[in-house]
RODO-2510 file (C-alpha; in nm, 4 decimals, decimal comma):
residues 222
     n   res          X          Y          Z
     1     x     0,5911    13,6767    -6,1196
     2     x     0,7431    13,9592    -6,3222
     3     x     0,7571    14,2796    -6,1177
     4     x     0,5510    14,5681    -6,2558
     5     x     0,7178    14,8728    -6,4060
     6     x     0,5779    15,2222    -6,3584
     7     x     0,6722    15,5881    -6,3472
     8     x     0,3134    15,7186    -6,3524
     9     x     0,1042    15,7056    -6,0365
    10     x    -0,1330    15,4104    -6,0623
    11     x    -0,0068    15,2786    -6,3968
    12     x     0,1478    14,9316    -6,3763
    13     x     0,2999    14,7235    -6,6535
    14     x     0,3912    14,3558    -6,6300
    15     x     0,5943    14,2896    -6,9469
    16     x     0,5659    13,9359    -7,0796
    17     x     0,3544    13,8195    -6,7867
    18     x     0,1839    13,5609    -7,0087
    19     x     0,4248    13,3166    -7,1722
    20     x     0,3610    13,1783    -7,5200
    21     x     0,1605    12,8807    -7,3956
    22     x    -0,0617    13,1042    -7,1814
    23     x    -0,1122    13,3439    -7,4728
    24     x    -0,2171    13,0622    -7,7038
    25     x    -0,4546    12,9199    -7,4440
    26     x    -0,6208    13,2577    -7,3833
    27     x    -0,6403    13,3265    -7,7582
    28     x    -0,8211    12,9957    -7,8072
    29     x    -1,0628    13,0762    -7,5243
    30     x    -1,1439    13,4090    -7,6892
    31     x    -1,2055    13,2498    -8,0294
    32     x    -1,4277    12,9806    -7,8740
    33     x    -1,6414    13,2397    -7,6959
    34     x    -1,6803    13,4416    -8,0144
    35     x    -1,9250    13,1764    -8,1338
    36     x    -2,1657    13,3002    -7,8642
    37     x    -2,0932    13,6695    -7,9166
    38     x    -1,9219    13,7517    -8,2481
    39     x    -1,7254    14,0669    -8,3170
    40     x    -1,9341    14,3587    -8,4379
    41     x    -1,8558    14,7133    -8,5520
    42     x    -1,9395    14,9705    -8,2813
    43     x    -2,0602    15,3149    -8,3882
    44     x    -2,0110    15,6582    -8,2382
    45     x    -2,2999    15,8369    -8,0660
    46     x    -2,4979    16,0891    -8,2727
    47     x    -2,2861    16,0618    -8,5887
    48     x    -2,3112    15,6850    -8,6250
    49     x    -1,9564    15,6793    -8,7613
    50     x    -1,7982    15,3334    -8,7326
    51     x    -1,5047    15,2849    -8,4975
    52     x    -1,1910    15,1319    -8,6479
    53     x    -1,1867    14,8393    -8,4042
    54     x    -1,4210    14,5437    -8,3938
    55     x    -1,5584    14,4545    -8,0554
    56     x    -1,7249    14,1968    -7,8312
    57     x    -1,7501    14,1390    -7,4542
    58     x    -1,7365    13,8655    -7,1915
    59     x    -1,9035    13,8659    -6,8517
    60     x    -2,2365    13,9763    -6,7015
    61     x    -2,2089    14,3191    -6,8662
    62     x    -2,0596    14,4507    -7,1880
    63     x    -1,9614    14,7984    -7,3049
    64     x    -2,1381    14,9033    -7,6250
    65     x    -2,1958    15,2165    -7,8279
    66     x    -2,4278    15,3118    -8,1119
    67     x    -2,5725    15,6186    -8,2802
    68     x    -2,9041    15,6122    -8,0965
    69     x    -2,8136    15,5399    -7,7340
    70     x    -2,4437    15,6177    -7,7089
    71     x    -2,1945    15,4722    -7,4613
    72     x    -2,3298    15,2290    -7,2046
    73     x    -2,3104    14,8855    -7,0459
    74     x    -2,5714    14,6203    -7,1124
    75     x    -2,6196    14,2492    -7,0470
    76     x    -2,6750    14,1397    -7,4080
    77     x    -2,4955    14,1460    -7,7429
    78     x    -2,6331    14,4377    -7,9517
    79     x    -2,6772    14,2255    -8,2655
    80     x    -2,7675    13,8763    -8,1415
    81     x    -2,9615    13,9849    -7,8331
    82     x    -2,7999    13,7009    -7,6390
    83     x    -2,6114    13,7298    -7,3077
    84     x    -2,2370    13,7737    -7,3322
    85     x    -2,0190    13,4641    -7,2929
    86     x    -1,8547    13,4067    -6,9556
    87     x    -1,5093    13,5484    -6,8892
    88     x    -1,2207    13,3060    -6,9424
    89     x    -1,0860    13,1666    -6,6134
    90     x    -0,7409    13,3136    -6,6861
    91     x    -0,8899    13,6623    -6,7048
    92     x    -1,0521    13,6185    -6,3630
    93     x    -0,7263    13,4795    -6,2255
    94     x    -0,5323    13,7835    -6,3440
    95     x    -0,7893    14,0202    -6,1945
    96     x    -0,7804    13,8412    -5,8601
    97     x    -0,4008    13,8357    -5,8561
    98     x    -0,3215    14,1864    -5,9788
    99     x    -0,6111    14,4262    -5,9253
   100     x    -0,6155    14,4470    -5,5449
   101     x    -0,9912    14,5080    -5,5693
   102     x    -1,2273    14,3241    -5,3371
   103     x    -1,5121    14,2721    -5,5850
   104     x    -1,5069    14,0612    -5,9034
   105     x    -1,4971    14,2176    -6,2510
   106     x    -1,8241    14,2497    -6,4413
   107     x    -1,7106    14,3240    -6,7957
   108     x    -1,4278    14,2161    -7,0217
   109     x    -1,4260    14,4297    -7,3348
   110     x    -1,2474    14,2613    -7,6274
   111     x    -1,1189    14,4926    -7,8999
   112     x    -0,9766    14,3545    -8,2236
   113     x    -0,7283    14,5913    -8,3868
   114     x    -0,6589    14,5147    -8,7525
   115     x    -0,4185    14,6928    -8,9938
   116     x    -0,4714    15,0671    -8,9390
   117     x    -0,7132    15,0464    -8,6427
   118     x    -0,6487    15,2856    -8,3551
   119     x    -0,8165    15,4402    -8,0511
   120     x    -0,8167    15,8125    -7,9761
   121     x    -0,7334    15,9589    -7,6364
   122     x    -1,0176    15,9024    -7,3906
   123     x    -1,0997    15,8294    -7,0283
   124     x    -1,2948    15,5161    -6,9326
   125     x    -1,5765    15,6862    -6,7434
   126     x    -1,8945    15,4869    -6,8036
   127     x    -1,8371    15,2783    -6,4892
   128     x    -1,9876    15,3729    -6,1522
   129     x    -1,7084    15,1912    -5,9668
   130     x    -1,4366    15,4308    -6,0784
   131     x    -1,2286    15,3348    -5,7736
   132     x    -1,1725    14,9942    -5,9354
   133     x    -0,8759    14,9677    -6,1723
   134     x    -0,8930    14,8714    -6,5387
   135     x    -0,6801    14,5699    -6,6274
   136     x    -0,5563    14,5367    -6,9872
   137     x    -0,4270    14,2168    -7,1498
   138     x    -0,2475    14,2290    -7,4871
   139     x    -0,2421    13,9427    -7,7384
   140     x    -0,0911    13,9580    -8,0879
   141     x     0,0836    14,2469    -8,2609
   142     x     0,2494    14,5165    -8,0514
   143     x     0,0509    14,8354    -7,9889
   144     x     0,1906    15,1843    -7,9451
   145     x    -0,0060    15,2879    -7,6365
   146     x    -0,0260    15,6521    -7,5302
   147     x    -0,1114    15,7723    -7,1802
   148     x    -0,1307    16,1213    -7,0344
   149     x    -0,2911    16,2863    -6,7339
   150     x    -0,6389    16,3770    -6,6152
   151     x    -0,6646    16,6583    -6,8702
   152     x    -0,6618    16,6036    -7,2449
   153     x    -0,3992    16,8788    -7,2700
   154     x    -0,1558    16,7078    -7,0304
   155     x     0,1741    16,5758    -7,1618
   156     x     0,1663    16,2142    -7,2788
   157     x     0,4137    15,9286    -7,3022
   158     x     0,4184    15,6256    -7,5298
   159     x     0,4557    15,2634    -7,4216
   160     x     0,4853    14,9584    -7,6433
   161     x     0,2463    14,6828    -7,5359
   162     x     0,3553    14,3471    -7,6757
   163     x     0,1803    14,0112    -7,6793
   164     x     0,1608    13,8717    -7,3275
   165     x     0,1975    14,2110    -7,1580
   166     x    -0,0529    14,3065    -6,8887
   167     x    -0,1011    14,6621    -6,7656
   168     x    -0,3310    14,8273    -6,5152
   169     x    -0,4743    15,1749    -6,4769
   170     x    -0,5536    15,2428    -6,1132
   171     x    -0,5237    15,5318    -5,8713
   172     x    -0,4558    15,8606    -6,0536
   173     x    -0,3979    15,6707    -6,3792
   174     x    -0,7565    15,5462    -6,3653
   175     x    -0,8632    15,8944    -6,4771
   176     x    -0,5801    15,9400    -6,7254
   177     x    -0,6420    15,9994    -7,0930
   178     x    -0,5083    15,7096    -7,2967
   179     x    -0,5341    15,5572    -7,6427
   180     x    -0,3681    15,3468    -7,9100
   181     x    -0,1764    15,5357    -8,1787
   182     x    -0,1086    15,2397    -8,4045
   183     x    -0,0544    14,8676    -8,4334
   184     x     0,2903    14,7441    -8,5349
   185     x     0,1859    14,4894    -8,7931
   186     x     0,3854    14,1680    -8,8184
   187     x     0,5384    14,1818    -8,4706
   188     x     0,3582    13,8654    -8,3570
   189     x     0,2354    13,5415    -8,5110
   190     x    -0,0106    13,4647    -8,2331
   191     x    -0,3221    13,5555    -8,4340
   192     x    -0,3641    13,3654    -8,7631
   193     x    -0,4521    13,6810    -8,9592
   194     x    -0,2360    13,9195    -8,7581
   195     x    -0,3621    14,2138    -8,5581
   196     x    -0,4070    14,2643    -8,1863
   197     x    -0,6595    14,1483    -7,9310
   198     x    -0,6943    14,3720    -7,6269
   199     x    -0,8954    14,2503    -7,3302
   200     x    -0,9842    14,5226    -7,0801
   201     x    -1,1328    14,4016    -6,7548
   202     x    -1,3553    14,6309    -6,5481
   203     x    -1,5787    14,6493    -6,2461
   204     x    -1,8866    14,8458    -6,3532
   205     x    -2,1207    14,8776    -6,0546
   206     x    -2,0306    14,9893    -5,7037
   207     x    -2,0117    14,6897    -5,4669
   208     x    -2,2895    14,6996    -5,2088
   209     x    -2,0420    14,7500    -4,9256
   210     x    -1,8825    15,0537    -5,0958
   211     x    -2,0022    15,4169    -5,0865
   212     x    -2,1446    15,5594    -5,4050
   213     x    -1,8790    15,7037    -5,6317
   214     x    -1,8998    16,0473    -5,7991
   215     x    -1,9476    16,0549    -6,1725
   216     x    -1,6674    16,1175    -6,4209
   217     x    -1,7223    16,3101    -6,7445
   218     x    -1,8542    16,0912    -7,0257
   219     x    -1,5858    15,9631    -7,2608
   220     x    -1,5402    15,6689    -7,4964
   221     x    -1,4022    15,3414    -7,3628
   222     x    -1,1130    15,1448    -7,5077
***
């Protein structure tokens, strides 16, 4: 296995961990599951402004946002009302191999970045199990990923996340502000129409054997 690279406490990057065949297989699993839970346009709390990414989820829970109820996890697709599709086996395998967490993931958020889509700096803080890392899998065009510290004002650094790269935010990096500045269109031919799929894998609830975790400030998820 490719050794992870890191110079930020808790941030790990496995460049090219998924070879082309594995990327194609996971892409196909995502597209198949979209028949059960299609991409939809999430909207910001209060303003109702649309986000620039399209979104769906896999697993028992899914992260959603809308004008009326804001950021949250729920067990059903906000438009179809149906349960989310199961996580692909490869996603569970990566979690079990890389996360070092004793409990299984409960949500796999799938963001589709097209053309000028981006994600502002934020902290993933809607999970109760904040001691669990967030695992991120990149498929398709390269993203210019930005990560900073626990304060929005902290200095940031940029990392290019290419198709097949896997990264993880754990430890101090779990509370780090991060986002996607832009997508480098045309850097991959994995997706038929271009763009980037980002799968972020999370544990949402505190495992029964773990103590309750303190709450983080509310922020958007990516």
